[in-house]
VOLOSE-554313 format. One record per residue (C-alpha): x, y, z; residue number from 1. Coordinates in steps of 0.1 Angstrom, whole numbers. Example, Ala and Ser with C-alpha at 12.3 -4.5 7.8 and 13.67 -1.06 7.14 Angstrom:
# residues 2
[rec [123 -45 78] 1]
[rec [137 -11 71] 2]
//
This chain:
# residues 676
[rec [0 0 0] 1]
[rec [14 34 -10] 2]
[rec [18 62 15] 3]
[rec [-12 82 1] 4]
[rec [-34 51 3] 5]
[rec [-23 45 39] 6]
[rec [-30 81 48] 7]
[rec [-65 78 33] 8]
[rec [-71 46 52] 9]
[rec [-60 62 85] 10]
[rec [-82 92 79] 11]
[rec [-112 70 71] 12]
[rec [-106 49 102] 13]
[rec [-105 81 123] 14]
[rec [-138 92 108] 15]
[rec [-154 59 115] 16]
[rec [-142 61 151] 17]
[rec [-159 96 154] 18]
[rec [-125 113 156] 19]
[rec [-129 140 129] 20]
[rec [-101 162 145] 21]
[rec [-76 133 140] 22]
[rec [-89 128 105] 23]
[rec [-83 165 98] 24]
[rec [-47 163 111] 25]
[rec [-39 133 89] 26]
[rec [-54 150 58] 27]
[rec [-35 182 65] 28]
[rec [-2 164 71] 29]
[rec [-5 148 36] 30]
[rec [-18 180 19] 31]
[rec [13 198 31] 32]
[rec [33 174 9] 33]
[rec [7 170 -19] 34]
[rec [-17 200 -20] 35]
[rec [-35 187 -50] 36]
[rec [-47 154 -35] 37]
[rec [-84 154 -44] 38]
[rec [-92 125 -20] 39]
[rec [-75 142 9] 40]
[rec [-92 175 2] 41]
[rec [-126 157 0] 42]
[rec [-119 139 33] 43]
[rec [-108 171 50] 44]
[rec [-140 188 39] 45]
[rec [-160 159 55] 46]
[rec [-139 161 87] 47]
[rec [-144 198 90] 48]
[rec [-181 195 84] 49]
[rec [-184 169 111] 50]
[rec [-169 194 135] 51]
[rec [-194 220 125] 52]
[rec [-168 241 107] 53]
[rec [-189 245 76] 54]
[rec [-172 275 60] 55]
[rec [-138 258 61] 56]
[rec [-154 226 48] 57]
[rec [-169 244 19] 58]
[rec [-136 260 10] 59]
[rec [-118 226 9] 60]
[rec [-145 211 -12] 61]
[rec [-146 241 -36] 62]
[rec [-109 236 -41] 63]
[rec [-114 199 -48] 64]
[rec [-141 207 -74] 65]
[rec [-118 232 -90] 66]
[rec [-93 204 -95] 67]
[rec [-118 177 -104] 68]
[rec [-150 193 -118] 69]
[rec [-163 160 -132] 70]
[rec [-165 141 -98] 71]
[rec [-202 140 -87] 72]
[rec [-195 130 -51] 73]
[rec [-177 163 -45] 74]
[rec [-209 182 -54] 75]
[rec [-229 159 -31] 76]
[rec [-206 166 -3] 77]
[rec [-206 203 -9] 78]
[rec [-244 202 -12] 79]
[rec [-247 186 21] 80]
[rec [-225 213 37] 81]
[rec [-247 240 22] 82]
[rec [-277 223 36] 83]
[rec [-262 223 71] 84]
[rec [-256 261 66] 85]
[rec [-293 265 57] 86]
[rec [-284 275 21] 87]
[rec [-309 251 7] 88]
[rec [-312 266 -28] 89]
[rec [-274 263 -32] 90]
[rec [-276 227 -20] 91]
[rec [-303 219 -45] 92]
[rec [-282 233 -74] 93]
[rec [-252 212 -63] 94]
[rec [-272 180 -60] 95]
[rec [-287 186 -94] 96]
[rec [-251 190 -108] 97]
[rec [-241 157 -92] 98]
[rec [-271 140 -109] 99]
[rec [-263 155 -143] 100]
[rec [-228 141 -140] 101]
[rec [-241 106 -129] 102]
[rec [-279 101 -130] 103]
[rec [-275 65 -116] 104]
[rec [-263 76 -81] 105]
[rec [-293 69 -58] 106]
[rec [-278 89 -29] 107]
[rec [-278 121 -49] 108]
[rec [-316 117 -57] 109]
[rec [-323 111 -20] 110]
[rec [-303 142 -9] 111]
[rec [-319 163 -36] 112]
[rec [-354 151 -25] 113]
[rec [-346 161 11] 114]
[rec [-333 195 1] 115]
[rec [-364 202 -21] 116]
[rec [-387 191 7] 117]
[rec [-369 214 32] 118]
[rec [-373 242 7] 119]
[rec [-410 236 5] 120]
[rec [-409 222 -30] 121]
[rec [-428 189 -22] 122]
[rec [-439 179 -57] 123]
[rec [-403 180 -71] 124]
[rec [-390 163 -39] 125]
[rec [-415 134 -45] 126]
[rec [-402 128 -80] 127]
[rec [-366 125 -68] 128]
[rec [-376 102 -40] 129]
[rec [-393 80 -65] 130]
[rec [-361 80 -86] 131]
[rec [-342 71 -55] 132]
[rec [-365 42 -47] 133]
[rec [-365 30 -83] 134]
[rec [-327 28 -81] 135]
[rec [-327 13 -46] 136]
[rec [-357 -11 -42] 137]
[rec [-347 -19 -6] 138]
[rec [-350 18 3] 139]
[rec [-384 18 -13] 140]
[rec [-395 -10 11] 141]
[rec [-381 9 41] 142]
[rec [-401 39 29] 143]
[rec [-432 18 26] 144]
[rec [-427 7 62] 145]
[rec [-422 43 73] 146]
[rec [-455 52 57] 147]
[rec [-473 24 76] 148]
[rec [-457 37 108] 149]
[rec [-468 73 102] 150]
[rec [-503 61 95] 151]
[rec [-504 42 128] 152]
[rec [-503 8 112] 153]
[rec [-475 -5 136] 154]
[rec [-480 -42 129] 155]
[rec [-476 -37 91] 156]
[rec [-446 -14 97] 157]
[rec [-429 -40 119] 158]
[rec [-436 -68 94] 159]
[rec [-421 -47 66] 160]
[rec [-389 -37 85] 161]
[rec [-384 -73 97] 162]
[rec [-387 -84 61] 163]
[rec [-361 -60 49] 164]
[rec [-337 -71 77] 165]
[rec [-341 -108 68] 166]
[rec [-327 -101 33] 167]
[rec [-305 -71 43] 168]
[rec [-295 -76 79] 169]
[rec [-273 -46 80] 170]
[rec [-298 -21 67] 171]
[rec [-296 6 94] 172]
[rec [-326 25 83] 173]
[rec [-348 -6 88] 174]
[rec [-331 -11 122] 175]
[rec [-339 24 133] 176]
[rec [-375 23 121] 177]
[rec [-381 -10 137] 178]
[rec [-368 3 170] 179]
[rec [-391 33 167] 180]
[rec [-420 11 158] 181]
[rec [-415 -11 189] 182]
[rec [-412 20 211] 183]
[rec [-444 35 197] 184]
[rec [-463 2 204] 185]
[rec [-450 2 240] 186]
[rec [-449 -36 237] 187]
[rec [-412 -44 237] 188]
[rec [-392 -15 251] 189]
[rec [-362 -37 255] 190]
[rec [-364 -46 217] 191]
[rec [-367 -10 208] 192]
[rec [-335 -1 226] 193]
[rec [-317 -32 213] 194]
[rec [-325 -24 176] 195]
[rec [-315 12 180] 196]
[rec [-282 2 197] 197]
[rec [-275 -22 169] 198]
[rec [-282 6 143] 199]
[rec [-257 29 161] 200]
[rec [-232 1 163] 201]
[rec [-234 -7 126] 202]
[rec [-234 30 116] 203]
[rec [-218 51 143] 204]
[rec [-223 82 122] 205]
[rec [-260 77 119] 206]
[rec [-272 108 138] 207]
[rec [-310 100 134] 208]
[rec [-305 66 151] 209]
[rec [-287 83 180] 210]
[rec [-316 107 184] 211]
[rec [-342 79 183] 212]
[rec [-321 60 208] 213]
[rec [-320 90 231] 214]
[rec [-358 93 229] 215]
[rec [-363 57 238] 216]
[rec [-339 59 267] 217]
[rec [-356 90 281] 218]
[rec [-389 72 279] 219]
[rec [-374 43 298] 220]
[rec [-361 67 325] 221]
[rec [-325 63 316] 222]
[rec [-315 99 314] 223]
[rec [-277 95 317] 224]
[rec [-277 70 288] 225]
[rec [-299 94 269] 226]
[rec [-275 123 274] 227]
[rec [-247 102 258] 228]
[rec [-269 93 229] 229]
[rec [-280 128 222] 230]
[rec [-245 141 227] 231]
[rec [-234 117 199] 232]
[rec [-261 132 177] 233]
[rec [-249 167 182] 234]
[rec [-213 157 177] 235]
[rec [-224 144 143] 236]
[rec [-248 173 135] 237]
[rec [-238 203 155] 238]
[rec [-264 225 139] 239]
[rec [-293 202 146] 240]
[rec [-317 221 168] 241]
[rec [-338 190 175] 242]
[rec [-307 171 188] 243]
[rec [-298 200 212] 244]
[rec [-334 199 224] 245]
[rec [-330 162 231] 246]
[rec [-298 170 251] 247]
[rec [-317 196 271] 248]
[rec [-346 171 278] 249]
[rec [-321 144 289] 250]
[rec [-302 168 312] 251]
[rec [-335 180 327] 252]
[rec [-347 144 335] 253]
[rec [-313 137 350] 254]
[rec [-317 167 373] 255]
[rec [-287 186 357] 256]
[rec [-307 217 352] 257]
[rec [-279 242 345] 258]
[rec [-267 220 316] 259]
[rec [-303 217 305] 260]
[rec [-306 255 303] 261]
[rec [-275 257 282] 262]
[rec [-287 230 258] 263]
[rec [-321 246 252] 264]
[rec [-303 279 246] 265]
[rec [-281 262 219] 266]
[rec [-313 247 203] 267]
[rec [-331 281 202] 268]
[rec [-300 298 188] 269]
[rec [-304 275 158] 270]
[rec [-342 275 157] 271]
[rec [-357 305 176] 272]
[rec [-392 299 163] 273]
[rec [-399 267 184] 274]
[rec [-425 275 211] 275]
[rec [-422 241 228] 276]
[rec [-385 246 232] 277]
[rec [-390 281 246] 278]
[rec [-414 265 272] 279]
[rec [-389 238 281] 280]
[rec [-362 265 284] 281]
[rec [-385 284 308] 282]
[rec [-391 253 329] 283]
[rec [-353 248 333] 284]
[rec [-347 284 341] 285]
[rec [-375 283 367] 286]
[rec [-360 252 383] 287]
[rec [-326 269 388] 288]
[rec [-342 300 402] 289]
[rec [-340 325 374] 290]
[rec [-376 336 374] 291]
[rec [-371 367 352] 292]
[rec [-354 347 325] 293]
[rec [-381 320 328] 294]
[rec [-408 345 323] 295]
[rec [-390 359 292] 296]
[rec [-388 323 278] 297]
[rec [-425 317 284] 298]
[rec [-435 350 268] 299]
[rec [-413 341 238] 300]
[rec [-433 309 235] 301]
[rec [-466 328 236] 302]
[rec [-453 352 209] 303]
[rec [-447 323 187] 304]
[rec [-480 305 196] 305]
[rec [-507 327 213] 306]
[rec [-530 298 220] 307]
[rec [-503 279 239] 308]
[rec [-523 275 271] 309]
[rec [-497 252 287] 310]
[rec [-473 282 288] 311]
[rec [-498 305 305] 312]
[rec [-503 278 331] 313]
[rec [-465 275 335] 314]
[rec [-464 312 343] 315]
[rec [-492 308 368] 316]
[rec [-473 278 383] 317]
[rec [-445 301 393] 318]
[rec [-469 308 423] 319]
[rec [-452 341 432] 320]
[rec [-459 355 397] 321]
[rec [-490 377 389] 322]
[rec [-504 381 354] 323]
[rec [-507 415 339] 324]
[rec [-542 427 329] 325]
[rec [-535 423 292] 326]
[rec [-524 387 298] 327]
[rec [-557 380 316] 328]
[rec [-577 395 287] 329]
[rec [-557 375 262] 330]
[rec [-565 342 281] 331]
[rec [-602 351 283] 332]
[rec [-602 358 246] 333]
[rec [-586 324 239] 334]
[rec [-612 306 259] 335]
[rec [-639 322 237] 336]
[rec [-625 304 207] 337]
[rec [-644 274 194] 338]
[rec [-614 255 181] 339]
[rec [-594 250 213] 340]
[rec [-584 215 222] 341]
[rec [-594 201 256] 342]
[rec [-558 204 267] 343]
[rec [-556 240 257] 344]
[rec [-589 248 274] 345]
[rec [-578 230 306] 346]
[rec [-545 249 308] 347]
[rec [-562 283 302] 348]
[rec [-588 275 329] 349]
[rec [-562 267 356] 350]
[rec [-541 297 346] 351]
[rec [-572 320 349] 352]
[rec [-581 305 382] 353]
[rec [-547 316 395] 354]
[rec [-550 350 379] 355]
[rec [-584 357 395] 356]
[rec [-573 343 429] 357]
[rec [-544 369 428] 358]
[rec [-571 396 423] 359]
[rec [-590 383 453] 360]
[rec [-620 374 430] 361]
[rec [-624 340 445] 362]
[rec [-658 332 429] 363]
[rec [-643 338 394] 364]
[rec [-612 318 404] 365]
[rec [-632 289 416] 366]
[rec [-653 290 384] 367]
[rec [-622 286 363] 368]
[rec [-605 260 385] 369]
[rec [-637 239 386] 370]
[rec [-641 241 348] 371]
[rec [-605 229 343] 372]
[rec [-609 200 367] 373]
[rec [-642 189 351] 374]
[rec [-625 188 318] 375]
[rec [-594 171 331] 376]
[rec [-611 143 352] 377]
[rec [-624 122 322] 378]
[rec [-590 123 306] 379]
[rec [-572 105 335] 380]
[rec [-577 71 351] 381]
[rec [-584 69 388] 382]
[rec [-604 42 405] 383]
[rec [-610 51 442] 384]
[rec [-622 16 450] 385]
[rec [-592 0 435] 386]
[rec [-569 23 454] 387]
[rec [-588 16 487] 388]
[rec [-586 -22 481] 389]
[rec [-548 -20 474] 390]
[rec [-542 -1 506] 391]
[rec [-563 -25 526] 392]
[rec [-542 -53 511] 393]
[rec [-510 -36 521] 394]
[rec [-522 -31 557] 395]
[rec [-532 -67 559] 396]
[rec [-498 -80 547] 397]
[rec [-476 -54 564] 398]
[rec [-490 -59 599] 399]
[rec [-469 -59 632] 400]
[rec [-462 -96 631] 401]
[rec [-450 -96 594] 402]
[rec [-427 -66 600] 403]
[rec [-413 -81 632] 404]
[rec [-407 -115 615] 405]
[rec [-386 -99 587] 406]
[rec [-369 -72 606] 407]
[rec [-331 -71 604] 408]
[rec [-327 -84 569] 409]
[rec [-325 -51 550] 410]
[rec [-296 -30 539] 411]
[rec [-280 -12 568] 412]
[rec [-275 21 549] 413]
[rec [-290 52 566] 414]
[rec [-287 75 535] 415]
[rec [-323 81 525] 416]
[rec [-347 105 541] 417]
[rec [-382 100 527] 418]
[rec [-408 128 528] 419]
[rec [-443 116 521] 420]
[rec [-478 131 522] 421]
[rec [-502 148 498] 422]
[rec [-490 172 472] 423]
[rec [-492 209 481] 424]
[rec [-487 201 518] 425]
[rec [-453 216 525] 426]
[rec [-431 187 514] 427]
[rec [-409 210 492] 428]
[rec [-404 233 521] 429]
[rec [-392 204 543] 430]
[rec [-369 192 516] 431]
[rec [-354 227 511] 432]
[rec [-349 229 549] 433]
[rec [-331 195 549] 434]
[rec [-311 203 517] 435]
[rec [-298 234 534] 436]
[rec [-279 211 559] 437]
[rec [-243 204 550] 438]
[rec [-248 166 553] 439]
[rec [-280 164 531] 440]
[rec [-284 164 494] 441]
[rec [-319 173 480] 442]
[rec [-327 151 450] 443]
[rec [-363 151 438] 444]
[rec [-394 129 437] 445]
[rec [-378 95 430] 446]
[rec [-399 68 414] 447]
[rec [-376 41 428] 448]
[rec [-396 27 457] 449]
[rec [-428 23 436] 450]
[rec [-408 5 408] 451]
[rec [-394 -19 434] 452]
[rec [-429 -27 447] 453]
[rec [-442 -33 412] 454]
[rec [-413 -55 404] 455]
[rec [-417 -78 434] 456]
[rec [-434 -109 421] 457]
[rec [-435 -98 385] 458]
[rec [-415 -129 374] 459]
[rec [-428 -153 400] 460]
[rec [-451 -182 391] 461]
[rec [-487 -171 387] 462]
[rec [-477 -134 386] 463]
[rec [-486 -127 422] 464]
[rec [-488 -89 426] 465]
[rec [-476 -66 454] 466]
[rec [-483 -67 483] 467]
[rec [-490 -104 484] 468]
[rec [-458 -111 465] 469]
[rec [-439 -96 494] 470]
[rec [-449 -126 515] 471]
[rec [-427 -149 493] 472]
[rec [-395 -129 499] 473]
[rec [-367 -145 518] 474]
[rec [-340 -130 541] 475]
[rec [-315 -120 514] 476]
[rec [-342 -105 492] 477]
[rec [-349 -76 515] 478]
[rec [-313 -65 515] 479]
[rec [-310 -69 477] 480]
[rec [-340 -46 472] 481]
[rec [-324 -21 496] 482]
[rec [-292 -22 475] 483]
[rec [-313 -18 443] 484]
[rec [-330 13 458] 485]
[rec [-296 28 467] 486]
[rec [-282 21 433] 487]
[rec [-311 36 415] 488]
[rec [-312 67 437] 489]
[rec [-274 71 431] 490]
[rec [-283 82 395] 491]
[rec [-300 112 409] 492]
[rec [-272 122 433] 493]
[rec [-244 146 424] 494]
[rec [-226 153 457] 495]
[rec [-208 132 483] 496]
[rec [-231 143 511] 497]
[rec [-239 112 533] 498]
[rec [-277 117 532] 499]
[rec [-303 125 506] 500]
[rec [-340 133 504] 501]
[rec [-366 114 484] 502]
[rec [-398 135 484] 503]
[rec [-421 113 463] 504]
[rec [-454 120 482] 505]
[rec [-471 88 469] 506]
[rec [-446 66 487] 507]
[rec [-467 67 519] 508]
[rec [-484 32 513] 509]
[rec [-450 16 509] 510]
[rec [-434 26 542] 511]
[rec [-435 -9 555] 512]
[rec [-416 -21 525] 513]
[rec [-391 7 529] 514]
[rec [-386 -2 566] 515]
[rec [-378 -38 557] 516]
[rec [-354 -31 529] 517]
[rec [-337 0 544] 518]
[rec [-345 -1 582] 519]
[rec [-323 29 590] 520]
[rec [-339 52 565] 521]
[rec [-358 82 580] 522]
[rec [-394 90 572] 523]
[rec [-411 124 574] 524]
[rec [-449 128 570] 525]
[rec [-456 163 556] 526]
[rec [-490 175 568] 527]
[rec [-511 206 561] 528]
[rec [-547 214 572] 529]
[rec [-566 186 554] 530]
[rec [-590 210 536] 531]
[rec [-561 233 526] 532]
[rec [-543 202 512] 533]
[rec [-573 191 492] 534]
[rec [-581 226 478] 535]
[rec [-544 232 471] 536]
[rec [-544 200 450] 537]
[rec [-577 210 432] 538]
[rec [-561 242 421] 539]
[rec [-531 224 407] 540]
[rec [-528 210 372] 541]
[rec [-500 184 375] 542]
[rec [-477 176 346] 543]
[rec [-484 139 351] 544]
[rec [-499 116 378] 545]
[rec [-518 126 408] 546]
[rec [-550 116 390] 547]
[rec [-571 117 422] 548]
[rec [-568 155 424] 549]
[rec [-593 165 397] 550]
[rec [-625 157 416] 551]
[rec [-633 168 452] 552]
[rec [-650 135 460] 553]
[rec [-619 117 448] 554]
[rec [-597 140 469] 555]
[rec [-617 135 501] 556]
[rec [-617 97 496] 557]
[rec [-579 97 489] 558]
[rec [-572 119 520] 559]
[rec [-592 96 543] 560]
[rec [-573 66 529] 561]
[rec [-540 84 533] 562]
[rec [-549 92 570] 563]
[rec [-558 56 576] 564]
[rec [-526 44 561] 565]
[rec [-504 68 582] 566]
[rec [-523 58 613] 567]
[rec [-515 22 605] 568]
[rec [-477 29 602] 569]
[rec [-478 48 635] 570]
[rec [-491 16 651] 571]
[rec [-468 -9 632] 572]
[rec [-437 13 632] 573]
[rec [-439 33 664] 574]
[rec [-414 62 664] 575]
[rec [-404 56 628] 576]
[rec [-424 83 612] 577]
[rec [-422 120 622] 578]
[rec [-453 140 615] 579]
[rec [-446 177 606] 580]
[rec [-475 201 603] 581]
[rec [-470 229 579] 582]
[rec [-489 253 602] 583]
[rec [-465 246 631] 584]
[rec [-435 250 608] 585]
[rec [-447 284 597] 586]
[rec [-454 296 632] 587]
[rec [-423 280 649] 588]
[rec [-397 276 623] 589]
[rec [-366 270 644] 590]
[rec [-384 247 668] 591]
[rec [-397 225 639] 592]
[rec [-363 226 622] 593]
[rec [-346 213 654] 594]
[rec [-373 186 657] 595]
[rec [-368 176 621] 596]
[rec [-330 174 624] 597]
[rec [-332 155 657] 598]
[rec [-353 129 640] 599]
[rec [-328 125 612] 600]
[rec [-299 123 636] 601]
[rec [-284 155 624] 602]
[rec [-268 184 643] 603]
[rec [-286 217 642] 604]
[rec [-273 241 616] 605]
[rec [-286 277 613] 606]
[rec [-285 274 575] 607]
[rec [-316 252 577] 608]
[rec [-336 281 592] 609]
[rec [-323 304 564] 610]
[rec [-334 277 538] 611]
[rec [-344 304 513] 612]
[rec [-308 313 508] 613]
[rec [-299 279 496] 614]
[rec [-293 279 458] 615]
[rec [-303 246 443] 616]
[rec [-326 233 415] 617]
[rec [-361 227 427] 618]
[rec [-384 209 403] 619]
[rec [-419 211 420] 620]
[rec [-446 237 418] 621]
[rec [-433 253 450] 622]
[rec [-399 260 435] 623]
[rec [-403 298 438] 624]
[rec [-421 298 472] 625]
[rec [-392 279 489] 626]
[rec [-368 306 477] 627]
[rec [-387 331 498] 628]
[rec [-385 336 536] 629]
[rec [-412 318 556] 630]
[rec [-446 335 551] 631]
[rec [-481 331 566] 632]
[rec [-502 338 535] 633]
[rec [-508 301 528] 634]
[rec [-525 294 562] 635]
[rec [-562 288 559] 636]
[rec [-564 297 522] 637]
[rec [-592 272 518] 638]
[rec [-615 295 536] 639]
[rec [-616 318 505] 640]
[rec [-635 289 489] 641]
[rec [-655 277 519] 642]
[rec [-688 284 501] 643]
[rec [-679 259 474] 644]
[rec [-666 230 496] 645]
[rec [-689 229 527] 646]
[rec [-696 192 522] 647]
[rec [-658 185 520] 648]
[rec [-653 200 554] 649]
[rec [-681 178 567] 650]
[rec [-667 147 550] 651]
[rec [-633 153 567] 652]
[rec [-647 162 601] 653]
[rec [-634 132 620] 654]
[rec [-599 140 608] 655]
[rec [-603 177 614] 656]
[rec [-614 170 650] 657]
[rec [-583 149 656] 658]
[rec [-559 176 645] 659]
[rec [-534 187 672] 660]
[rec [-546 217 693] 661]
[rec [-516 237 681] 662]
[rec [-527 233 644] 663]
[rec [-563 242 653] 664]
[rec [-551 273 671] 665]
[rec [-531 284 641] 666]
[rec [-561 278 618] 667]
[rec [-583 297 642] 668]
[rec [-558 325 643] 669]
[rec [-556 328 605] 670]
[rec [-594 329 603] 671]
[rec [-595 357 629] 672]
[rec [-568 376 610] 673]
[rec [-590 375 579] 674]
[rec [-620 387 598] 675]
[rec [-600 416 612] 676]
//
C-alpha cells in the first residue's frame, strides 16, 4: 500500500471512530506534501463539516471541485454542507449538478429530494424520492414501512422492516425504524432499545439513530444514557436544533438543570421559532431559580404560539408571579375560541383560576378551577375503590407480626430521608430545609420505591402482585431490594453528602416495604390542614400523575385513605415516622427545624432556618415559594373557597377534629386575622 493510500485509510478509520479532528490532522499532514490530492481535500471537507466548521469545509470542497469538476461525489458533499448552513437553494443546485454528472447515483436523488422538501418544493421532492426508490428497491420497502408507521399501522410497519432485515441484515434505516415502531407500540421497550443500539453500532455516524435511541432511553427513565446518545447526535450534526433539544430534555430528566438551560439555549439559537423549546427552556430556568429569564422564555413561546395554554399555566405555576391585565384578557379571549383542544382549554382554565385568585376574586377563580378540573377528570384514570382495596391489602400484609418477623434483613445504609404526604402540603419546604444542611443532598421525587414494589413478584409463578408477592420474599431478598433502591437513587445524586432526600409523596403506602429493605432510612410525614391540602391539589394541574386531584370526592376519599394508612404505620412502626405540620413550621420555624434534624440524627445548623438562601434546583410547583423567607399567606387559604366546599369540610370532620390543638389554634388565628 502506497503512502497516500495508507494516509487515506488512517483518515477514514478516524472518521469511523468519530474522531474528525484526528482525520483533519492526517489529511492536512498529507496535503502539506501534496496540496492537489483530491481524495484528501474531500476527506478534509467531511472532517471539518463533522466538527461544524462549515465555511472551512466548503472551502476545501470548492478547491477539490476546481481540481476535479467532473466528480459527482464532490458536489454531493458540498451540497450537504450548504444544507447544514441553511443555504438550501445552493444545496439543490449542487445535488442537481451531481445527478447530471451521474444520474445513476441513488444517494444524490435522495439528498436532492430532502433538500427540495426542506425548501417547500414537495412535488419536485417526491419525483426525486421516486427516482431514489427505483434505483434502490430496498430503500423503497423501508419507505413503505415508514408510511405504515406514520399512518399508525404499527403491525404492518414492523412486518415490513423485519422483512427488509431478513434479506438485508445490515440495513440501518430498517433497524432504526423497527426500534421506533417497537417503542411506539409500548410492547417491547427492550427490543426498541436493542435495535437502535444495533443501528448505532453498525453505523456510528447515523445521527438520526442516536436521536431515536435518546428518545427511547428518556422514555425508559435512563437519562444519563440518553445524554450520551443525544451528545453523539450533536457531535455528528452540531447545527441540529432537535438534537440539542434532546440533550436539554435528557439533562432535565437527570436533574442537571444548569446543563439543560445551556442545551435549550443552543437549540433556540439554531431555531428560535420553536415555542415548545422556549417553554422547556423556561421550565429549566424556573428550576434553577432564574424567574425573570423563565418568564422571558415563556413569553417568547406565547409570541410564537398565542393559543399555547400550557405556557400560561407554566407562568401561573410560578406561584409568586401575577399576570398583567393584558395577559388575563388574552387568556379570556382564547377561551372564547371554538377551536381550542381540551388540553388548551384546561390549561387556560387553571391559569385564569390563579389570575383571579391573585385579584381576590375567589368566585371567578373557583369557576375557572372547577371548569378545568371537570374537563381534566375524564382524561385521566383513577379508580377510588381499586386504590382503597390495594391499601387495605398492604395493611393486611404489612402488619406488626409480618414486619417483626422480617426485621433485620434489610440493607444497613441510613442515606435516605423520605418525605411523604399529599402534594401541596409543604413537602418541598421540608426538603429545602433539609437540603440546606451540610450533610444532606436534595434530589427530587424519585420513582424508585414504587418501581421496586411493582417488580416484586413480576416474574414469580402465577404473577402474584404486590403486596401479596412480598410474603414470598426470603431474608436475602430484602437486602437486595435495599441495594437496588440505593443504586437507582445514586443516578440522581451529584454530591458526596452522606444523606439524601426522596420526596415522592405517593410513597406513603410503601413505608412498611421501605422499613424492611432499608431499616435505617428516616421518614417524614408532611401534613397541612386537610381542607387546605385538598383545595391546594384541586387548584393544581399536575404535569403527570396525581389523578385523584381532579374531583373533590376523589380527593376526600384519597385523603381519608392516606390518613388511615399513616395511622397504620404509626401503630406498626412506632417512632419511625415524624409528622410535621405545615402550620407549626410556619409559626415556629426554628423549633420545627430542630425537631426535624433530631429525627434525622443531624446536628442543628442555622442554614436550615435560612433555607431560602440555599441555591439549588427545585423541580416542583413550589420552586419559587421555597426561595422566599417563611410567610403566613398560605395558612387557611381554603376559607376563601369555603362556600364551594362545605360538604368537603363535613366529609373530613373526624380527621379535622383529631388535629393537634396547636394546628387548630393556628387555623383559628388565621381565620380571625382574615375577619379583622
